[in-house]
Backbone as a printed PyTorch tensor [residue, N CA C, xyz], in Angstrom:
tensor([[[  81.4610,   70.8750, -114.9140],
         [  81.9800,   70.7060, -113.4850],
         [  81.2710,   71.8760, -112.6810]],

        [[  80.7060,   71.5530, -111.5930],
         [  80.0250,   72.5280, -110.7830],
         [  81.1470,   73.4260, -110.0770]],

        [[  80.6330,   74.5130, -109.5160],
         [  81.5400,   75.4030, -108.7710],
         [  82.0520,   74.6840, -107.5400]],

        [[  81.2150,   73.8350, -106.9130],
         [  81.5600,   73.1480, -105.7200],
         [  82.6920,   72.1630, -106.1010]],

        [[  82.5150,   71.4790, -107.2190],
         [  83.5440,   70.4100, -107.7170],
         [  84.8580,   71.2160, -108.0550]],

        [[  84.8160,   72.3900, -108.5630],
         [  86.0180,   73.1070, -108.8860],
         [  86.7170,   73.4070, -107.6270]],

        [[  86.0680,   73.8220, -106.5760],
         [  86.6090,   74.2140, -105.3610],
         [  87.2120,   72.9790, -104.6670]],

        [[  86.5300,   71.8920, -104.8300],
         [  86.9850,   70.6130, -104.2040],
         [  88.2570,   70.1720, -104.9050]],

        [[  88.3270,   70.1750, -106.2590],
         [  89.4890,   69.8830, -107.0430],
         [  90.6540,   70.7920, -106.6630]],

        [[  90.4280,   72.0880, -106.6890],
         [  91.3860,   73.1150, -106.3440],
         [  92.0070,   73.0120, -104.8670]],

        [[  91.1220,   72.5970, -103.9780],
         [  91.6220,   72.5090, -102.5690],
         [  92.1990,   71.1570, -102.3650]],

        [[  92.1580,   70.1920, -103.3020],
         [  92.7720,   68.8360, -103.2190],
         [  92.1160,   68.1430, -102.0940]],

        [[  90.8960,   68.1200, -102.0070],
         [  90.1370,   67.3820, -100.9670],
         [  89.9880,   65.9610, -101.1500]],

        [[  90.5720,   65.3700, -102.2290],
         [  90.4020,   64.0170, -102.3760],
         [  91.5320,   63.2940, -101.6640]],

        [[  91.2290,   62.3210, -100.8050],
         [  92.1710,   61.6650, -100.0190],
         [  92.9210,   60.6590, -100.7940]],

        [[  94.2500,   60.8340, -101.0690],
         [  95.0630,   59.8180, -101.7650],
         [  95.8920,   58.9570, -100.9450]],

        [[  95.5060,   58.7470,  -99.6860],
         [  96.2020,   57.8790,  -98.7820],
         [  95.9450,   56.4400,  -99.3220]],

        [[  96.9080,   55.5610,  -99.1380],
         [  96.7470,   54.1700,  -99.3910],
         [  95.6260,   53.4850,  -98.4300]],

        [[  94.6750,   52.8140,  -98.9890],
         [  93.6630,   52.1720,  -98.1100],
         [  92.5010,   53.0980,  -97.9800]],

        [[  92.4870,   54.2600,  -98.6170],
         [  91.3930,   55.1270,  -98.4610],
         [  90.3090,   54.9360,  -99.4700]],

        [[  90.4140,   53.8300, -100.2720],
         [  89.3740,   53.5950, -101.2310],
         [  88.1180,   53.1200, -100.5250]],

        [[  87.0370,   53.5090, -101.0080],
         [  85.7110,   53.1140, -100.3870],
         [  85.2230,   51.8630, -101.1470]],

        [[  83.9240,   51.6160, -101.0180],
         [  83.3920,   50.4740, -101.7810],
         [  83.5270,   50.6520, -103.2090]],

        [[  83.8690,   49.6390, -103.9570],
         [  83.9990,   49.8070, -105.4060],
         [  85.2610,   50.2980, -105.7890]],

        [[  86.2530,   50.5840, -104.8620],
         [  87.6460,   51.0610, -105.2060],
         [  87.6360,   52.5610, -105.4790]],

        [[  86.6250,   53.2160, -105.1660],
         [  86.6770,   54.6800, -105.3240],
         [  87.4380,   55.3240, -104.2040]],

        [[  88.0540,   56.4870, -104.5170],
         [  88.7140,   57.2690, -103.4560],
         [  87.7830,   58.0430, -102.5960]],

        [[  88.0060,   58.0620, -101.3600],
         [  87.0790,   58.7130, -100.3480],
         [  87.3180,   60.2370, -100.4850]],

        [[  86.1930,   60.9880, -100.5910],
         [  86.2850,   62.3470, -100.7810],
         [  85.8720,   63.0170,  -99.3450]],

        [[  86.5320,   64.1640,  -98.9340],
         [  86.2200,   64.8170,  -97.7530],
         [  85.7350,   66.1560,  -98.1220]],

        [[  84.5410,   66.4020,  -97.6900],
         [  83.9730,   67.7660,  -97.9910],
         [  84.0090,   68.6670,  -96.7440]],

        [[  84.2530,   69.8820,  -97.0340],
         [  84.3800,   70.8760,  -95.9380],
         [  82.9590,   71.1800,  -95.4680]],

        [[  82.8250,   71.8450,  -94.3040],
         [  81.4430,   72.1870,  -93.8210],
         [  80.8050,   73.2050,  -94.7900]],

        [[  81.6060,   74.0460,  -95.4070],
         [  81.0480,   74.9810,  -96.4070],
         [  80.5330,   74.2660,  -97.6490]],

        [[  81.2060,   73.2970,  -98.0370],
         [  80.7650,   72.4810,  -99.1620],
         [  79.5680,   71.6600,  -98.9160]],

        [[  79.4450,   71.1100,  -97.7100],
         [  78.1560,   70.3370,  -97.3150],
         [  77.0260,   71.3180,  -97.2690]],

        [[  77.1660,   72.4840,  -96.6850],
         [  76.1610,   73.4610,  -96.6170],
         [  75.6640,   73.9060,  -97.9850]],

        [[  76.6710,   74.1240,  -98.8610],
         [  76.3500,   74.4450, -100.2920],
         [  75.4180,   73.3870, -100.9870]],

        [[  75.8160,   72.1780, -100.7320],
         [  75.0340,   71.0000, -101.3300],
         [  73.7340,   70.9640, -100.7840]],

        [[  73.5070,   71.0890,  -99.4550],
         [  72.3220,   70.9670,  -98.7780],
         [  71.4630,   72.1760,  -99.2640]],

        [[  72.0200,   73.4010,  -99.2560],
         [  71.2840,   74.5950,  -99.6810],
         [  70.6880,   74.4430, -101.0540]],

        [[  71.4420,   73.7780, -101.9750],
         [  70.9340,   73.5840, -103.3340],
         [  69.6590,   72.7190, -103.3060]],

        [[  69.6610,   71.7600, -102.4020],
         [  68.3570,   70.9700, -102.3500],
         [  67.2470,   71.7610, -101.6450]],

        [[  67.5490,   72.3790, -100.5350],
         [  66.4370,   72.9750,  -99.6710],
         [  66.0320,   74.3220, -100.3010]],

        [[  66.8820,   75.0790, -100.9010],
         [  66.5310,   76.4590, -101.3530],
         [  66.1940,   76.3320, -102.8690]],

        [[  67.0730,   75.8250, -103.7070],
         [  66.9510,   75.7430, -105.1630],
         [  66.1000,   74.5870, -105.5990]],

        [[  65.7310,   73.7330, -104.7030],
         [  64.8280,   72.5830, -105.0560],
         [  65.4810,   71.4970, -105.9220]],

        [[  66.7970,   71.4110, -105.9920],
         [  67.4740,   70.4030, -106.7800],
         [  67.2550,   69.1080, -106.1760]],

        [[  67.0260,   68.1050, -107.0900],
         [  66.7140,   66.8420, -106.6410],
         [  67.9360,   66.1930, -105.9010]],

        [[  67.6530,   65.3950, -104.7940],
         [  68.7860,   64.6900, -104.0860],
         [  69.5740,   63.7690, -104.9950]],

        [[  68.8020,   63.0540, -105.8280],
         [  69.5200,   62.0770, -106.7540],
         [  70.5050,   62.8460, -107.7020]],

        [[  70.0200,   64.0130, -108.2100],
         [  70.8710,   64.9050, -109.1150],
         [  72.1650,   65.4260, -108.3340]],

        [[  71.9840,   65.8420, -107.1140],
         [  73.1500,   66.3790, -106.2550],
         [  74.1110,   65.1580, -105.9730]],

        [[  73.5020,   64.0110, -105.6200],
         [  74.4340,   62.9050, -105.3170],
         [  75.2040,   62.3980, -106.5080]],

        [[  74.5430,   62.4540, -107.6250],
         [  75.2240,   62.0500, -108.9400],
         [  76.3910,   63.1190, -109.2190]],

        [[  75.9750,   64.2660, -109.0610],
         [  76.9120,   65.4360, -109.4870],
         [  78.1400,   65.4720, -108.5680]],

        [[  77.9310,   65.0450, -107.2940],
         [  79.0280,   65.1230, -106.2900],
         [  79.6140,   63.7220, -105.9520]],

        [[  79.0440,   62.8240, -106.5920],
         [  79.5910,   61.3940, -106.3640],
         [  79.4890,   60.9440, -104.8960]],

        [[  78.2980,   61.1570, -104.2990],
         [  78.0010,   60.7480, -102.9880],
         [  76.7810,   59.9310, -102.9090]],

        [[  76.6420,   59.1490, -101.8350],
         [  75.5440,   58.3360, -101.6830],
         [  74.3610,   59.1250, -101.0050]],

        [[  73.0850,   58.8190, -101.4270],
         [  72.0070,   59.4660, -100.8240],
         [  72.0040,   59.4410,  -99.2450]],

        [[  72.4190,   58.3180,  -98.7330],
         [  72.5310,   58.0660,  -97.2660],
         [  73.5070,   59.2330,  -96.6300]],

        [[  74.5380,   59.4990,  -97.3920],
         [  75.4550,   60.4220,  -96.9680],
         [  74.8400,   61.9140,  -96.9100]],

        [[  74.1380,   62.1470,  -97.9250],
         [  73.3120,   63.3820,  -98.1530],
         [  72.4260,   63.6170,  -96.8980]],

        [[  71.6150,   62.5220,  -96.6160],
         [  70.5820,   62.5670,  -95.6560],
         [  71.2610,   62.7030,  -94.1990]],

        [[  72.4180,   61.9950,  -94.0020],
         [  73.1710,   62.1880,  -92.7140],
         [  73.7260,   63.5710,  -92.5240]],

        [[  74.1020,   64.2640,  -93.5910],
         [  74.5270,   65.7820,  -93.4480],
         [  73.2950,   66.6000,  -93.1700]],

        [[  72.1580,   66.2460,  -93.8020],
         [  70.8920,   66.9680,  -93.5270],
         [  70.4700,   66.8790,  -92.1260]],

        [[  70.4990,   65.6710,  -91.6240],
         [  70.1940,   65.4080,  -90.1780],
         [  71.0820,   66.1210,  -89.2500]],

        [[  72.3130,   66.0710,  -89.5080],
         [  73.3480,   66.7780,  -88.7090],
         [  73.0750,   68.2840,  -88.6450]],

        [[  72.7140,   68.8750,  -89.8950],
         [  72.3620,   70.3100,  -89.9650],
         [  71.1490,   70.6000,  -89.1060]],

        [[  70.1380,   69.7880,  -89.1710],
         [  68.9220,   70.0670,  -88.4060],
         [  69.0930,   69.9020,  -86.9280]],

        [[  69.9620,   68.8810,  -86.5320],
         [  70.1400,   68.6090,  -85.0970],
         [  71.0660,   69.6930,  -84.4450]],

        [[  71.9630,   70.3240,  -85.2150],
         [  72.8730,   71.2850,  -84.6440],
         [  72.7170,   72.6350,  -85.1390]],

        [[  71.5820,   72.9110,  -86.0130],
         [  71.3660,   74.1880,  -86.5230],
         [  71.0390,   75.2770,  -85.4980]],

        [[  70.6720,   74.9770,  -84.3750],
         [  70.3020,   75.9910,  -83.2330],
         [  71.5330,   76.6740,  -82.8010]],

        [[  72.6830,   75.9850,  -82.9370],
         [  73.9850,   76.6650,  -82.5330],
         [  74.1980,   77.9640,  -83.3780]],

        [[  73.8370,   77.9450,  -84.6310],
         [  74.0160,   79.1270,  -85.4750],
         [  73.2460,   80.3210,  -84.9800]],

        [[  72.2100,   80.1290,  -84.2080],
         [  71.3890,   81.2240,  -83.7970],
         [  71.6270,   81.6200,  -82.3370]],

        [[  72.4770,   80.9240,  -81.6660],
         [  72.7610,   81.2320,  -80.2050],
         [  73.6750,   82.4050,  -80.1360]],

        [[  73.4510,   83.2440,  -79.1330],
         [  74.2430,   84.3620,  -78.9780],
         [  75.6020,   84.0340,  -78.4550]],

        [[  76.6170,   84.7090,  -78.9740],
         [  77.8970,   84.5250,  -78.3690],
         [  78.0020,   85.3980,  -77.1740]],

        [[  78.7370,   84.8860,  -76.2060],
         [  78.9830,   85.5550,  -74.9570],
         [  79.8310,   86.7970,  -75.2090]],

        [[  79.3000,   87.9780,  -74.7720],
         [  79.9510,   89.2040,  -74.9910],
         [  80.6730,   89.5580,  -73.6980]],

        [[  81.7490,   90.2990,  -73.7520],
         [  82.3870,   90.8470,  -72.5630],
         [  81.4610,   91.9190,  -72.0580]],

        [[  81.4270,   92.1250,  -70.7830],
         [  80.5410,   93.1270,  -70.1690],
         [  81.0540,   94.4300,  -70.5410]],

        [[  80.1870,   95.3460,  -70.7280],
         [  80.5200,   96.8260,  -71.0820],
         [  81.3430,   97.3900,  -70.0150]],

        [[  82.0600,   98.4390,  -70.3980],
         [  82.9270,   99.0950,  -69.4840],
         [  82.1020,   99.7290,  -68.2920]],

        [[  80.7890,  100.2280,  -68.5500],
         [  80.0690,  100.7330,  -67.5590],
         [  79.6500,   99.6000,  -66.5060]],

        [[  79.3320,   98.4650,  -67.0570],
         [  78.9210,   97.4180,  -66.2060],
         [  80.0010,   96.9690,  -65.2780]],

        [[  81.2020,   96.8730,  -65.8910],
         [  82.4610,   96.4280,  -65.2280],
         [  82.6240,   97.5260,  -64.0240]],

        [[  82.5490,   98.8660,  -64.4360],
         [  82.8550,   99.8010,  -63.3420],
         [  81.7450,   99.6960,  -62.3180]],

        [[  80.4940,   99.4250,  -62.6970],
         [  79.4570,   99.2790,  -61.6060],
         [  79.8210,   98.1040,  -60.6540]],

        [[  80.1800,   97.0740,  -61.2910],
         [  80.6040,   95.8140,  -60.3870],
         [  81.6950,   96.1660,  -59.4650]],

        [[  82.6720,   96.8710,  -60.0220],
         [  83.8710,   97.2710,  -59.0700],
         [  83.4430,   98.2040,  -57.9870]],

        [[  82.5590,   99.0680,  -58.3110],
         [  82.0980,   99.9790,  -57.2570],
         [  81.2450,   99.3030,  -56.1050]],

        [[  80.3750,   98.3850,  -56.6760],
         [  79.6510,   97.5600,  -55.7560],
         [  80.5740,   96.7020,  -54.8470]],

        [[  81.5600,   96.1800,  -55.3980],
         [  82.5370,   95.3950,  -54.6320],
         [  83.2510,   96.3230,  -53.5490]],

        [[  83.6000,   97.5340,  -53.9510],
         [  84.2890,   98.4450,  -53.0550],
         [  83.2670,   98.7630,  -51.9370]],

        [[  82.0740,   99.0300,  -52.2790],
         [  81.0900,   99.4430,  -51.1790],
         [  80.9130,   98.2930,  -50.2180]],

        [[  80.8320,   97.1020,  -50.7050],
         [  80.6680,   95.8920,  -49.8290],
         [  81.8910,   95.7540,  -48.9770]],

        [[  83.1080,   96.0630,  -49.4650],
         [  84.3150,   95.9320,  -48.5920],
         [  84.2580,   96.9820,  -47.5430]],

        [[  83.8430,   98.2210,  -47.8520],
         [  83.6950,   99.3180,  -46.9700],
         [  82.6800,   98.9480,  -45.8180]],

        [[  81.6190,   98.4170,  -46.2440],
         [  80.5920,   97.9590,  -45.1990],
         [  81.1100,   96.9930,  -44.2330]],

        [[  81.8760,   96.0360,  -44.6560],
         [  82.4800,   94.9790,  -43.8470],
         [  83.4750,   95.6200,  -42.9010]],

        [[  84.2820,   96.5910,  -43.4000],
         [  85.2370,   97.2970,  -42.5200],
         [  84.5720,   98.0960,  -41.4830]],

        [[  83.4700,   98.8650,  -41.8210],
         [  82.8070,   99.5250,  -40.8160],
         [  82.0460,   98.7400,  -39.8210]],

        [[  81.5870,   97.6070,  -40.2490],
         [  80.9740,   96.6370,  -39.2800],
         [  81.9840,   96.1830,  -38.2590]],

        [[  83.1750,   95.8030,  -38.6870],
         [  84.3360,   95.4340,  -37.8500],
         [  84.5750,   96.5660,  -36.8350]],

        [[  84.7490,   97.7370,  -37.3760],
         [  85.1650,   98.8630,  -36.4900],
         [  84.1720,   99.1820,  -35.3820]],

        [[  82.8520,   99.0900,  -35.8520],
         [  81.7360,   99.3240,  -34.8350],
         [  81.7040,   98.2610,  -33.7540]],

        [[  81.9790,   97.0160,  -34.1920],
         [  82.0020,   95.9130,  -33.2220],
         [  83.1030,   96.1540,  -32.1980]],

        [[  84.3330,   96.5150,  -32.7040],
         [  85.4970,   96.8550,  -31.8280],
         [  85.2290,   97.9850,  -30.9160]],

        [[  84.5730,   98.9890,  -31.4670],
         [  84.0730,  100.1720,  -30.6850],
         [  83.1100,   99.8490,  -29.5780]],

        [[  82.1170,   99.0240,  -29.8620],
         [  81.1910,   98.5370,  -28.7840],
         [  81.8710,   97.7490,  -27.6750]],

        [[  82.9060,   96.9520,  -28.1520],
         [  83.6190,   96.1180,  -27.1290],
         [  84.4540,   97.0040,  -26.1990]],

        [[  85.0670,   97.9910,  -26.8880],
         [  85.8100,   98.9320,  -26.0910],
         [  85.0080,   99.7550,  -25.0270]],

        [[  83.8490,  100.1060,  -25.5540],
         [  82.9320,  100.9290,  -24.6640],
         [  82.4660,  100.0530,  -23.4500]],

        [[  82.1900,   98.7260,  -23.7810],
         [  81.7230,   97.8530,  -22.6500],
         [  82.9020,   97.6370,  -21.7250]],

        [[  84.1160,   97.5710,  -22.2440],
         [  85.2970,   97.3780,  -21.4250],
         [  85.4610,   98.5210,  -20.5080]],

        [[  85.2180,   99.7090,  -20.9960],
         [  85.4060,  101.0370,  -20.1620],
         [  84.2220,  101.2500,  -19.2340]],

        [[  83.1690,  100.5650,  -19.5010],
         [  81.9600,  100.7600,  -18.6930],
         [  81.2060,  101.8420,  -19.2190]],

        [[  81.2930,  102.2370,  -20.4880],
         [  80.4860,  103.3390,  -21.1130],
         [  79.1770,  102.8360,  -21.4950]],

        [[  78.9950,  101.6290,  -21.6810],
         [  77.6590,  100.9200,  -22.0260],
         [  77.1660,  100.0320,  -20.9930]]])
């Protein structure tokens, strides 16, 4: 029994629900993502034949190739950067820029009121 089969048996990944039998009366097995990757890795890295893997894990070749297709289609997600929180320095910079912007708006309002007051007094 392979290491993967031992993990599968230990984790109880065989579905024992009534009506879960597949074609031929076999029980349907559910593999975790880690188990699927381990099977695919044995083929891609260790060069184990697909037929040997399928026999060993009691899966159909079409299932194996569906997993392989899914891996290749979604593999880019493994290399994407996770969004990080901005550094404290960057947060402080953004806060200071917002503060300056607010002050500039207040100064512009005060200057506008000052000009209106001067025009009203006839100073301009």
